[in-house]
PQR file with spaces between the fields and no chain letter, atoms N, CA, C, O and H, PARSE charges and radii, in Angstrom:
ATOM       1  N    MET     1       0.694   -0.998   -0.150 -0.4000 1.5000
ATOM       2  CA   MET     1       0.087   -0.235    0.132 -0.0000 2.0000
ATOM       3  C    MET     1       0.876    1.104   -0.063  0.5500 1.7000
ATOM       4  O    MET     1       2.023    0.894    0.333 -0.5500 1.4000
ATOM       5  N    ASN     2       0.714    2.699   -0.613 -0.4000 1.5000
ATOM       6  CA   ASN     2       0.790    3.726   -0.772 -0.0000 2.0000
ATOM       7  C    ASN     2       0.564    4.719   -0.709  0.5500 1.7000
ATOM       8  O    ASN     2      -0.185    4.996   -1.646 -0.5500 1.4000
ATOM       9  H    ASN     2      -0.218    2.869   -0.934  0.4000 1.0000
ATOM      10  N    CYS     3       0.836    5.854    0.103 -0.4000 1.5000
ATOM      11  CA   CYS     3       0.317    6.703    0.521 -0.0000 2.0000
ATOM      12  C    CYS     3       0.776    8.080    0.916  0.5500 1.7000
ATOM      13  O    CYS     3       1.326    8.377    1.977 -0.5500 1.4000
ATOM      14  H    CYS     3       1.445    5.630    0.864  0.4000 1.0000
ATOM      15  N    LYS     4       0.561    8.648    0.206 -0.4000 1.5000
ATOM      16  CA   LYS     4       1.956    9.852   -0.061 -0.0000 2.0000
ATOM      17  C    LYS     4       3.458    9.844   -0.211  0.5500 1.7000
ATOM      18  O    LYS     4       4.349   10.671   -0.018 -0.5500 1.4000
ATOM      19  H    LYS     4       0.114    8.407   -0.655  0.4000 1.0000
ATOM      20  N    GLY     5       3.403    8.666   -0.603 -0.4000 1.5000
ATOM      21  CA   GLY     5       5.387    8.427   -0.900 -0.0000 2.0000
ATOM      22  C    GLY     5       5.130    7.469    0.427  0.5500 1.7000
ATOM      23  O    GLY     5       6.273    7.260    0.833 -0.5500 1.4000
ATOM      24  H    GLY     5       2.679    7.994   -0.759  0.4000 1.0000
ATOM      25  N    TYR     6       4.444    6.955    1.087 -0.4000 1.5000
ATOM      26  CA   TYR     6       4.602    5.933    2.580 -0.0000 2.0000
ATOM      27  C    TYR     6       4.347    4.641    1.483  0.5500 1.7000
ATOM      28  O    TYR     6       3.430    4.424    0.692 -0.5500 1.4000
ATOM      29  H    TYR     6       3.515    7.125    0.758  0.4000 1.0000
ATOM      30  N    GLU     7       5.550    3.919    1.802 -0.4000 1.5000
ATOM      31  CA   GLU     7       4.977    2.283    1.758 -0.0000 2.0000
ATOM      32  C    GLU     7       4.388    1.672    2.560  0.5500 1.7000
ATOM      33  O    GLU     7       4.810    2.193    3.592 -0.5500 1.4000
ATOM      34  H    GLU     7       6.295    4.097    2.445  0.4000 1.0000
ATOM      35  N    ALA     8       3.463    0.668    2.964 -0.4000 1.5000
ATOM      36  CA   ALA     8       2.975    0.121    4.024 -0.0000 2.0000
ATOM      37  C    ALA     8       3.638   -1.436    3.762  0.5500 1.7000
ATOM      38  O    ALA     8       3.407   -2.008    2.696 -0.5500 1.4000
ATOM      39  H    ALA     8       3.120    0.244    2.125  0.4000 1.0000
ATOM      40  N    VAL     9       4.702   -2.240    5.098 -0.4000 1.5000
ATOM      41  CA   VAL     9       4.624   -3.437    5.257 -0.0000 2.0000
ATOM      42  C    VAL     9       3.130   -3.792    5.810  0.5500 1.7000
ATOM      43  O    VAL     9       2.737   -2.980    6.648 -0.5500 1.4000
ATOM      44  H    VAL     9       4.890   -1.775    5.963  0.4000 1.0000
ATOM      45  N    VAL    10       2.304   -4.754    5.530 -0.4000 1.5000
ATOM      46  CA   VAL    10       1.152   -5.444    5.969 -0.0000 2.0000
ATOM      47  C    VAL    10       1.040   -7.201    6.149  0.5500 1.7000
ATOM      48  O    VAL    10       1.098   -8.013    5.226 -0.5500 1.4000
ATOM      49  H    VAL    10       2.624   -5.413    4.849  0.4000 1.0000
ATOM      50  N    SER    11       0.890   -7.458    7.411 -0.4000 1.5000
ATOM      51  CA   SER    11       0.907   -8.865    7.921 -0.0000 2.0000
ATOM      52  C    SER    11      -0.032   -8.721    8.328  0.5500 1.7000
ATOM      53  O    SER    11      -0.564   -7.610    8.322 -0.5500 1.4000
ATOM      54  H    SER    11       0.843   -6.798    8.161  0.4000 1.0000
ATOM      55  N    PHE    12      -0.991  -10.531    9.192 -0.4000 1.5000
ATOM      56  CA   PHE    12      -2.623  -11.082    9.170 -0.0000 2.0000
ATOM      57  C    PHE    12      -1.890  -11.472   10.754  0.5500 1.7000
ATOM      58  O    PHE    12      -0.758  -11.931   10.906 -0.5500 1.4000
ATOM      59  H    PHE    12      -0.559  -11.433    9.197  0.4000 1.0000
ATOM      60  N    ASP    13      -2.683  -11.211   11.624 -0.4000 1.5000
ATOM      61  CA   ASP    13      -2.601  -11.907   12.642 -0.0000 2.0000
ATOM      62  C    ASP    13      -3.520  -12.724   12.570  0.5500 1.7000
ATOM      63  O    ASP    13      -4.596  -12.163   12.365 -0.5500 1.4000
ATOM      64  H    ASP    13      -3.603  -10.837   11.501  0.4000 1.0000
ATOM      65  N    ASP    14      -3.611  -14.279   12.681 -0.4000 1.5000
ATOM      66  CA   ASP    14      -4.437  -15.358   12.192 -0.0000 2.0000
ATOM      67  C    ASP    14      -5.591  -15.408   14.023  0.5500 1.7000
ATOM      68  O    ASP    14      -6.794  -15.463   14.278 -0.5500 1.4000
ATOM      69  H    ASP    14      -2.737  -14.735   12.848  0.4000 1.0000
ATOM      70  N    GLU    15      -4.396  -15.351   14.784 -0.4000 1.5000
ATOM      71  CA   GLU    15      -4.843  -15.502   15.991 -0.0000 2.0000
ATOM      72  C    GLU    15      -6.128  -14.786   16.707  0.5500 1.7000
ATOM      73  O    GLU    15      -7.151  -15.098   17.318 -0.5500 1.4000
ATOM      74  H    GLU    15      -3.418  -15.306   14.578  0.4000 1.0000
ATOM      75  N    ALA    16      -5.152  -13.174   16.061 -0.4000 1.5000
ATOM      76  CA   ALA    16      -6.443  -12.145   16.879 -0.0000 2.0000
ATOM      77  C    ALA    16      -7.412  -11.759   15.490  0.5500 1.7000
ATOM      78  O    ALA    16      -8.159  -10.790   15.352 -0.5500 1.4000
ATOM      79  H    ALA    16      -4.322  -12.921   15.565  0.4000 1.0000
ATOM      80  N    GLY    17      -7.136  -12.806   14.578 -0.4000 1.5000
ATOM      81  CA   GLY    17      -7.995  -12.154   12.909 -0.0000 2.0000
ATOM      82  C    GLY    17      -8.239  -10.499   12.546  0.5500 1.7000
ATOM      83  O    GLY    17      -9.153   -9.822   12.075 -0.5500 1.4000
ATOM      84  H    GLY    17      -6.528  -13.593   14.690  0.4000 1.0000
ATOM      85  N    ILE    18      -6.847  -10.268   13.060 -0.4000 1.5000
ATOM      86  CA   ILE    18      -6.403   -8.326   12.302 -0.0000 2.0000
ATOM      87  C    ILE    18      -5.445   -7.833   11.513  0.5500 1.7000
ATOM      88  O    ILE    18      -4.284   -8.133   11.792 -0.5500 1.4000
ATOM      89  H    ILE    18      -6.104  -10.818   13.443  0.4000 1.0000
ATOM      90  N    PHE    19      -5.676   -7.086   10.511 -0.4000 1.5000
ATOM      91  CA   PHE    19      -4.544   -7.185    9.912 -0.0000 2.0000
ATOM      92  C    PHE    19      -3.511   -5.612   10.884  0.5500 1.7000
ATOM      93  O    PHE    19      -4.120   -4.784   11.562 -0.5500 1.4000
ATOM      94  H    PHE    19      -6.619   -6.842   10.283  0.4000 1.0000
ATOM      95  N    TYR    20      -2.336   -5.586   10.733 -0.4000 1.5000
ATOM      96  CA   TYR    20      -1.811   -4.541   11.125 -0.0000 2.0000
ATOM      97  C    TYR    20      -0.215   -4.710   10.236  0.5500 1.7000
ATOM      98  O    TYR    20       0.382   -5.659    9.730 -0.5500 1.4000
ATOM      99  H    TYR    20      -1.842   -6.259   10.182  0.4000 1.0000
ATOM     100  N    GLY    21       0.024   -3.367   10.370 -0.4000 1.5000
ATOM     101  CA   GLY    21       0.790   -3.020    9.108 -0.0000 2.0000
ATOM     102  C    GLY    21       1.990   -1.813   10.427  0.5500 1.7000
ATOM     103  O    GLY    21       1.776   -1.502   11.598 -0.5500 1.4000
ATOM     104  H    GLY    21      -0.461   -2.596   10.781  0.4000 1.0000
ATOM     105  N    GLU    22       3.287   -1.426    9.397 -0.4000 1.5000
ATOM     106  CA   GLU    22       4.312   -0.640    9.673 -0.0000 2.0000
ATOM     107  C    GLU    22       4.465    0.118    8.411  0.5500 1.7000
ATOM     108  O    GLU    22       4.056   -0.513    7.436 -0.5500 1.4000
ATOM     109  H    GLU    22       3.461   -1.679    8.445  0.4000 1.0000
ATOM     110  N    VAL    23       4.911    1.221    8.170 -0.4000 1.5000
ATOM     111  CA   VAL    23       5.502    2.340    7.560 -0.0000 2.0000
ATOM     112  C    VAL    23       6.958    1.442    6.877  0.5500 1.7000
ATOM     113  O    VAL    23       7.838    1.035    7.636 -0.5500 1.4000
ATOM     114  H    VAL    23       5.244    1.733    8.962  0.4000 1.0000
ATOM     115  N    ALA    24       7.013    1.265    5.611 -0.4000 1.5000
ATOM     116  CA   ALA    24       8.645    0.762    5.772 -0.0000 2.0000
ATOM     117  C    ALA    24       9.683    1.400    5.482  0.5500 1.7000
ATOM     118  O    ALA    24      10.897    1.216    5.576 -0.5500 1.4000
ATOM     119  H    ALA    24       6.298    1.595    4.994  0.4000 1.0000
ATOM     120  N    ASN    25       8.816    2.404    5.009 -0.4000 1.5000
ATOM     121  CA   ASN    25      10.193    3.240    3.978 -0.0000 2.0000
ATOM     122  C    ASN    25      10.700    4.792    5.234  0.5500 1.7000
ATOM     123  O    ASN    25      11.484    5.538    4.647 -0.5500 1.4000
ATOM     124  H    ASN    25       7.830    2.553    4.932  0.4000 1.0000
ATOM     125  N    VAL    26      10.436    5.189    6.425 -0.4000 1.5000
ATOM     126  CA   VAL    26      10.654    5.750    7.242 -0.0000 2.0000
ATOM     127  C    VAL    26      11.231    5.112    8.625  0.5500 1.7000
ATOM     128  O    VAL    26      11.010    4.021    9.151 -0.5500 1.4000
ATOM     129  H    VAL    26       9.799    4.583    6.901  0.4000 1.0000
ATOM     130  N    ARG    27      12.049    6.199    9.010 -0.4000 1.5000
ATOM     131  CA   ARG    27      12.412    5.684   10.373 -0.0000 2.0000
ATOM     132  C    ARG    27      12.233    5.745   11.721  0.5500 1.7000
ATOM     133  O    ARG    27      12.741    5.376   12.780 -0.5500 1.4000
ATOM     134  H    ARG    27      12.228    7.085    8.582  0.4000 1.0000
ATOM     135  N    ASP    28      11.133    6.472   11.187 -0.4000 1.5000
ATOM     136  CA   ASP    28      10.561    6.750   12.183 -0.0000 2.0000
ATOM     137  C    ASP    28       9.135    5.651   12.588  0.5500 1.7000
ATOM     138  O    ASP    28       8.422    5.188   11.697 -0.5500 1.4000
ATOM     139  H    ASP    28      10.720    6.772   10.327  0.4000 1.0000
ATOM     140  N    VAL    29       8.978    5.452   13.622 -0.4000 1.5000
ATOM     141  CA   VAL    29       7.573    4.525   13.844 -0.0000 2.0000
ATOM     142  C    VAL    29       6.410    4.847   13.699  0.5500 1.7000
ATOM     143  O    VAL    29       5.844    5.621   14.471 -0.5500 1.4000
ATOM     144  H    VAL    29       9.557    5.828   14.345  0.4000 1.0000
ATOM     145  N    ILE    30       5.714    4.172   12.429 -0.4000 1.5000
ATOM     146  CA   ILE    30       4.345    4.573   12.214 -0.0000 2.0000
ATOM     147  C    ILE    30       3.623    2.811   11.682  0.5500 1.7000
ATOM     148  O    ILE    30       3.844    1.929   10.853 -0.5500 1.4000
ATOM     149  H    ILE    30       6.174    3.543   11.802  0.4000 1.0000
ATOM     150  N    THR    31       2.470    3.198   13.063 -0.4000 1.5000
ATOM     151  CA   THR    31       1.662    1.433   12.651 -0.0000 2.0000
ATOM     152  C    THR    31       0.446    2.324   12.470  0.5500 1.7000
ATOM     153  O    THR    31       0.183    3.522   12.574 -0.5500 1.4000
ATOM     154  H    THR    31       2.291    3.916   13.736  0.4000 1.0000
ATOM     155  N    PHE    32      -0.433    0.733   12.021 -0.4000 1.5000
ATOM     156  CA   PHE    32      -1.840    0.582   11.803 -0.0000 2.0000
ATOM     157  C    PHE    32      -2.003   -0.482   12.270  0.5500 1.7000
ATOM     158  O    PHE    32      -1.186   -1.363   12.538 -0.5500 1.4000
ATOM     159  H    PHE    32      -0.219   -0.240   11.936  0.4000 1.0000
ATOM     160  N    GLN    33      -4.070   -0.398   12.492 -0.4000 1.5000
ATOM     161  CA   GLN    33      -4.407   -1.897   12.202 -0.0000 2.0000
ATOM     162  C    GLN    33      -5.842   -1.996   11.425  0.5500 1.7000
ATOM     163  O    GLN    33      -6.183   -0.903   10.973 -0.5500 1.4000
ATOM     164  H    GLN    33      -4.734    0.317   12.274  0.4000 1.0000
ATOM     165  N    GLY    34      -6.791   -3.100   11.161 -0.4000 1.5000
ATOM     166  CA   GLY    34      -7.501   -2.739   11.035 -0.0000 2.0000
ATOM     167  C    GLY    34      -8.187   -4.542   10.632  0.5500 1.7000
ATOM     168  O    GLY    34      -7.511   -5.549   10.416 -0.5500 1.4000
ATOM     169  H    GLY    34      -6.514   -3.987   11.529  0.4000 1.0000
ATOM     170  N    GLU    35      -9.603   -4.420   10.646 -0.4000 1.5000
ATOM     171  CA   GLU    35     -10.598   -6.118   10.889 -0.0000 2.0000
ATOM     172  C    GLU    35     -10.185   -6.308    9.528  0.5500 1.7000
ATOM     173  O    GLU    35      -9.245   -7.101    9.467 -0.5500 1.4000
ATOM     174  H    GLU    35     -10.152   -3.602   10.820  0.4000 1.0000
ATOM     175  N    SER    36     -10.679   -5.709    8.035 -0.4000 1.5000
ATOM     176  CA   SER    36     -10.664   -5.582    6.918 -0.0000 2.0000
ATOM     177  C    SER    36      -9.284   -4.973    5.816  0.5500 1.7000
ATOM     178  O    SER    36      -8.112   -4.708    6.084 -0.5500 1.4000
ATOM     179  H    SER    36     -11.442   -5.065    8.084  0.4000 1.0000
ATOM     180  N    VAL    37      -9.962   -4.922    4.682 -0.4000 1.5000
ATOM     181  CA   VAL    37      -9.111   -4.584    4.008 -0.0000 2.0000
ATOM     182  C    VAL    37      -9.358   -3.215    3.817  0.5500 1.7000
ATOM     183  O    VAL    37      -8.604   -2.251    3.949 -0.5500 1.4000
ATOM     184  H    VAL    37     -10.914   -5.137    4.464  0.4000 1.0000
ATOM     185  N    ALA    38     -10.589   -3.288    3.469 -0.4000 1.5000
ATOM     186  CA   ALA    38     -10.653   -1.508    3.572 -0.0000 2.0000
ATOM     187  C    ALA    38     -10.359   -0.733    4.699  0.5500 1.7000
ATOM     188  O    ALA    38      -9.775    0.348    4.637 -0.5500 1.4000
ATOM     189  H    ALA    38     -11.202   -4.071    3.361  0.4000 1.0000
ATOM     190  N    GLU    39     -10.897   -1.461    6.107 -0.4000 1.5000
ATOM     191  CA   GLU    39     -10.494   -0.786    7.487 -0.0000 2.0000
ATOM     192  C    GLU    39      -8.714   -1.004    7.727  0.5500 1.7000
ATOM     193  O    GLU    39      -7.992   -0.502    8.588 -0.5500 1.4000
ATOM     194  H    GLU    39     -11.371   -2.340    6.158  0.4000 1.0000
ATOM     195  N    LEU    40      -8.413   -1.845    6.729 -0.4000 1.5000
ATOM     196  CA   LEU    40      -7.199   -1.431    7.572 -0.0000 2.0000
ATOM     197  C    LEU    40      -6.188   -0.082    6.496  0.5500 1.7000
ATOM     198  O    LEU    40      -5.459    0.823    6.903 -0.5500 1.4000
ATOM     199  H    LEU    40      -9.000   -2.252    6.029  0.4000 1.0000
ATOM     200  N    GLN    41      -6.559   -0.474    5.068 -0.4000 1.5000
ATOM     201  CA   GLN    41      -6.608    1.338    4.011 -0.0000 2.0000
ATOM     202  C    GLN    41      -6.518    2.799    5.093  0.5500 1.7000
ATOM     203  O    GLN    41      -5.732    3.743    5.170 -0.5500 1.4000
ATOM     204  H    GLN    41      -7.151   -1.209    4.738  0.4000 1.0000
ATOM     205  N    GLN    42      -7.761    2.393    5.834 -0.4000 1.5000
ATOM     206  CA   GLN    42      -8.026    3.736    6.158 -0.0000 2.0000
ATOM     207  C    GLN    42      -7.499    3.935    7.117  0.5500 1.7000
ATOM     208  O    GLN    42      -7.578    5.088    7.541 -0.5500 1.4000
ATOM     209  H    GLN    42      -8.399    1.625    5.771  0.4000 1.0000
ATOM     210  N    ALA    43      -6.857    3.111    7.769 -0.4000 1.5000
ATOM     211  CA   ALA    43      -6.092    3.125    8.785 -0.0000 2.0000
ATOM     212  C    ALA    43      -4.640    3.171    8.920  0.5500 1.7000
ATOM     213  O    ALA    43      -4.057    3.033    9.996 -0.5500 1.4000
ATOM     214  H    ALA    43      -6.793    2.175    7.424  0.4000 1.0000
ATOM     215  N    PHE    44      -3.960    3.409    7.565 -0.4000 1.5000
ATOM     216  CA   PHE    44      -3.037    3.433    6.850 -0.0000 2.0000
ATOM     217  C    PHE    44      -2.618    4.741    6.784  0.5500 1.7000
ATOM     218  O    PHE    44      -1.518    5.084    7.217 -0.5500 1.4000
ATOM     219  H    PHE    44      -4.433    3.521    6.691  0.4000 1.0000
ATOM     220  N    ALA    45      -3.755    5.840    6.050 -0.4000 1.5000
ATOM     221  CA   ALA    45      -3.999    6.403    5.573 -0.0000 2.0000
ATOM     222  C    ALA    45      -4.182    7.658    6.905  0.5500 1.7000
ATOM     223  O    ALA    45      -3.574    8.727    6.842 -0.5500 1.4000
ATOM     224  H    ALA    45      -4.648    5.561    5.699  0.4000 1.0000
ATOM     225  N    ASP    46      -4.918    7.377    7.824 -0.4000 1.5000
ATOM     226  CA   ASP    46      -4.791    7.994    8.957 -0.0000 2.0000
ATOM     227  C    ASP    46      -3.821    8.159    9.722  0.5500 1.7000
ATOM     228  O    ASP    46      -3.762    9.244   10.300 -0.5500 1.4000
ATOM     229  H    ASP    46      -5.412    6.509    7.875  0.4000 1.0000
ATOM     230  N    SER    47      -3.122    7.494    9.886 -0.4000 1.5000
ATOM     231  CA   SER    47      -1.680    6.915   10.818 -0.0000 2.0000
ATOM     232  C    SER    47      -0.936    7.799    9.711  0.5500 1.7000
ATOM     233  O    SER    47      -0.412    8.648   10.433 -0.5500 1.4000
ATOM     234  H    SER    47      -3.171    6.613    9.416  0.4000 1.0000
ATOM     235  N    VAL    48      -0.605    8.088    8.533 -0.4000 1.5000
ATOM     236  CA   VAL    48      -0.143    8.721    7.757 -0.0000 2.0000
ATOM     237  C    VAL    48      -0.561   10.296    8.282  0.5500 1.7000
ATOM     238  O    VAL    48       0.083   10.916    9.129 -0.5500 1.4000
ATOM     239  H    VAL    48      -1.030    7.398    7.947  0.4000 1.0000
ATOM     240  N    GLU    49      -1.614   10.733    7.686 -0.4000 1.5000
ATOM     241  CA   GLU    49      -1.823   12.209    8.237 -0.0000 2.0000
ATOM     242  C    GLU    49      -1.386   12.484    9.727  0.5500 1.7000
ATOM     243  O    GLU    49      -0.657   13.456    9.926 -0.5500 1.4000
ATOM     244  H    GLU    49      -2.138   10.230    6.998  0.4000 1.0000
ATOM     245  N    ASP    50      -1.774   11.707   10.774 -0.4000 1.5000
ATOM     246  CA   ASP    50      -1.706   11.795   11.844 -0.0000 2.0000
ATOM     247  C    ASP    50      -0.290   12.258   12.197  0.5500 1.7000
ATOM     248  O    ASP    50      -0.105   13.287   12.847 -0.5500 1.4000
ATOM     249  H    ASP    50      -2.366   10.918   10.612  0.4000 1.0000
ATOM     250  N    TYR    51       0.776   11.424   11.727 -0.4000 1.5000
ATOM     251  CA   TYR    51       1.824   11.717   11.703 -0.0000 2.0000
ATOM     252  C    TYR    51       2.433   12.929   11.272  0.5500 1.7000
ATOM     253  O    TYR    51       3.351   13.472   11.885 -0.5500 1.4000
ATOM     254  H    TYR    51       0.625   10.588   11.199  0.4000 1.0000
ATOM     255  N    LEU    52       1.797   13.461    9.954 -0.4000 1.5000
ATOM     256  CA   LEU    52       2.506   14.515    9.121 -0.0000 2.0000
ATOM     257  C    LEU    52       1.690   15.158   10.248  0.5500 1.7000
ATOM     258  O    LEU    52       2.344   15.021   11.282 -0.5500 1.4000
ATOM     259  H    LEU    52       1.051   13.019    9.456  0.4000 1.0000
ATOM     260  N    ALA    53       0.723   15.699   10.450 -0.4000 1.5000
ATOM     261  CA   ALA    53      -0.389   16.578   11.655 -0.0000 2.0000
ATOM     262  C    ALA    53       1.006   16.874   12.898  0.5500 1.7000
ATOM     263  O    ALA    53       1.672   17.871   13.180 -0.5500 1.4000
ATOM     264  H    ALA    53       0.192   15.811    9.610  0.4000 1.0000
ATOM     265  N    PHE    54       0.991   15.778   13.282 -0.4000 1.5000
ATOM     266  CA   PHE    54       2.069   15.858   14.448 -0.0000 2.0000
ATOM     267  C    PHE    54       3.361   16.199   14.799  0.5500 1.7000
ATOM     268  O    PHE    54       3.974   16.608   15.785 -0.5500 1.4000
ATOM     269  H    PHE    54       0.450   14.968   13.053  0.4000 1.0000
ATOM     270  N    CYS    55       3.621   15.792   13.302 -0.4000 1.5000
ATOM     271  CA   CYS    55       5.395   16.817   13.020 -0.0000 2.0000
ATOM     272  C    CYS    55       5.268   18.197   12.715  0.5500 1.7000
ATOM     273  O    CYS    55       6.149   19.013   12.983 -0.5500 1.4000
ATOM     274  H    CYS    55       3.123   15.459   12.501  0.4000 1.0000
ATOM     275  N    ALA    56       3.668   18.618   11.890 -0.4000 1.5000
ATOM     276  CA   ALA    56       3.444   20.044   12.148 -0.0000 2.0000
ATOM     277  C    ALA    56       3.145   21.124   13.258  0.5500 1.7000
ATOM     278  O    ALA    56       3.119   22.354   13.204 -0.5500 1.4000
ATOM     279  H    ALA    56       2.952   17.955   11.672  0.4000 1.0000
ATOM     280  N    GLU    57       2.901   20.113   14.420 -0.4000 1.5000
ATOM     281  CA   GLU    57       2.410   20.894   15.565 -0.0000 2.0000
ATOM     282  C    GLU    57       3.922   20.900   16.025  0.5500 1.7000
ATOM     283  O    GLU    57       4.569   21.923   16.252 -0.5500 1.4000
ATOM     284  H    GLU    57       2.922   19.114   14.464  0.4000 1.0000
ATOM     285  N    ARG    58       4.458   19.402   16.144 -0.4000 1.5000
ATOM     286  CA   ARG    58       6.102   20.201   16.867 -0.0000 2.0000
ATOM     287  C    ARG    58       6.910   20.471   16.706  0.5500 1.7000
ATOM     288  O    ARG    58       7.983   20.364   17.301 -0.5500 1.4000
ATOM     289  H    ARG    58       3.933   18.572   15.959  0.4000 1.0000
ATOM     290  N    GLY    59       6.244   21.402   14.841 -0.4000 1.5000
ATOM     291  CA   GLY    59       7.592   22.559   14.247 -0.0000 2.0000
ATOM     292  C    GLY    59       8.852   22.089   13.870  0.5500 1.7000
ATOM     293  O    GLY    59       9.950   22.634   13.758 -0.5500 1.4000
ATOM     294  H    GLY    59       5.372   21.489   14.358  0.4000 1.0000
ATOM     295  N    GLU    60       8.293   20.541   13.641 -0.4000 1.5000
ATOM     296  CA   GLU    60       9.811   19.316   12.749 -0.0000 2.0000
ATOM     297  C    GLU    60       8.875   19.230   11.127  0.5500 1.7000
ATOM     298  O    GLU    60       7.759   19.308   10.611 -0.5500 1.4000
ATOM     299  H    GLU    60       7.401   20.099   13.732  0.4000 1.0000
ATOM     300  N    LYS    61      10.270   19.021   10.886 -0.4000 1.5000
ATOM     301  CA   LYS    61       9.857   18.313    8.929 -0.0000 2.0000
ATOM     302  C    LYS    61       8.883   16.860    8.807  0.5500 1.7000
ATOM     303  O    LYS    61       9.637   15.995    9.253 -0.5500 1.4000
ATOM     304  H    LYS    61      11.177   18.958   11.304  0.4000 1.0000
ATOM     305  N    PRO    62       8.385   16.603    8.658 -0.5600 1.5000
ATOM     306  CA   PRO    62       8.224   14.911    8.789  0.2800 2.0000
ATOM     307  C    PRO    62       9.367   13.943    7.781  0.5500 1.7000
ATOM     308  O    PRO    62       9.671   14.334    6.654 -0.5500 1.4000
ATOM     309  N    GLU    63       9.704   13.166    8.136 -0.4000 1.5000
ATOM     310  CA   GLU    63      10.960   12.893    7.631 -0.0000 2.0000
ATOM     311  C    GLU    63       9.950   11.415    6.221  0.5500 1.7000
ATOM     312  O    GLU    63       9.057   10.571    6.298 -0.5500 1.4000
ATOM     313  H    GLU    63       9.457   12.849    9.052  0.4000 1.0000
ATOM     314  N    LYS    64      11.138   12.111    4.894 -0.4000 1.5000
ATOM     315  CA   LYS    64      10.559   11.874    3.359 -0.0000 2.0000
ATOM     316  C    LYS    64      10.780   10.279    3.922  0.5500 1.7000
ATOM     317  O    LYS    64      11.289    9.753    4.911 -0.5500 1.4000
ATOM     318  H    LYS    64      11.863   12.797    4.832  0.4000 1.0000
ATOM     319  N    PRO    65      10.204    9.913    2.896 -0.5600 1.5000
ATOM     320  CA   PRO    65      10.223    8.637    3.088  0.2800 2.0000
ATOM     321  C    PRO    65      11.369    8.379    1.689  0.5500 1.7000
ATOM     322  O    PRO    65      11.565    8.992    0.640 -0.5500 1.4000
ATOM     323  N    PHE    66      12.062    6.943    2.424 -0.4000 1.5000
ATOM     324  CA   PHE    66      12.899    6.289    1.250 -0.0000 2.0000
ATOM     325  C    PHE    66      12.683    6.383    0.198  0.5500 1.7000
ATOM     326  O    PHE    66      11.616    6.983    0.073 -0.5500 1.4000
ATOM     327  H    PHE    66      11.903    6.445    3.276  0.4000 1.0000
ATOM     328  N    SER    67      13.222    6.048   -0.988 -0.4000 1.5000
ATOM     329  CA   SER    67      12.734    5.430   -2.669 -0.0000 2.0000
ATOM     330  C    SER    67      13.009    4.963   -2.527  0.5500 1.7000
ATOM     331  O    SER    67      14.001    4.744   -1.833 -0.5500 1.4000
ATOM     332  H    SER    67      14.089    5.561   -0.886  0.4000 1.0000
ATOM     333  N    ASP    68      11.672    3.763   -3.645 -0.4000 1.5000
ATOM     334  CA   ASP    68      11.744    2.783   -3.884 -0.0000 2.0000
ATOM     335  C    ASP    68      13.090    1.364   -3.888  0.5500 1.7000
ATOM     336  O    ASP    68      13.039    0.181   -3.553 -0.5500 1.4000
ATOM     337  H    ASP    68      10.866    3.941   -4.209  0.4000 1.0000
ATOM     338  N    SER    69      13.949    2.053   -4.320 -0.4000 1.5000
ATOM     339  CA   SER    69      15.115    1.009   -4.311 -0.0000 2.0000
ATOM     340  C    SER    69      15.631    0.690   -3.035  0.5500 1.7000
ATOM     341  O    SER    69      16.162   -0.405   -2.854 -0.5500 1.4000
ATOM     342  H    SER    69      13.990    3.014   -4.592  0.4000 1.0000
ATOM     343  N    PHE    70      15.523    1.615   -2.036 -0.4000 1.5000
ATOM     344  CA   PHE    70      16.121    1.009   -0.547 -0.0000 2.0000
ATOM     345  C    PHE    70      15.394   -0.401   -0.180  0.5500 1.7000
ATOM     346  O    PHE    70      15.784   -1.398    0.428 -0.5500 1.4000
ATOM     347  H    PHE    70      15.092    2.505   -2.184  0.4000 1.0000
ATOM     348  N    LEU    71      14.033   -0.013   -0.882 -0.4000 1.5000
ATOM     349  CA   LEU    71      13.402   -1.235   -0.215 -0.0000 2.0000
ATOM     350  C    LEU    71      13.713   -2.579   -0.916  0.5500 1.7000
ATOM     351  O    LEU    71      13.868   -3.605   -0.253 -0.5500 1.4000
ATOM     352  H    LEU    71      13.717    0.797   -1.376  0.4000 1.0000
ATOM     353  N    SER    72      13.811   -2.559   -2.408 -0.4000 1.5000
ATOM     354  CA   SER    72      14.440   -3.865   -3.007 -0.0000 2.0000
ATOM     355  C    SER    72      15.207   -5.108   -2.377  0.5500 1.7000
ATOM     356  O    SER    72      15.605   -6.020   -3.101 -0.5500 1.4000
ATOM     357  H    SER    72      13.684   -1.726   -2.947  0.4000 1.0000
């Protein structure tokens, strides 16, 4: 999944019945979860928006996503 250049790595927890993910192309920790694909996608977008808003509130520049070549 991709949101504003941020790439997600997603897994499924069979025991809990939820999808969970983390943004992979930044050093900061940005996580999200959902019980359906639609919920997961929304949670990912919300987490990215929350991260950007948090950085703005603190007067910090958000970490820019690494390029795709670093993920390969």
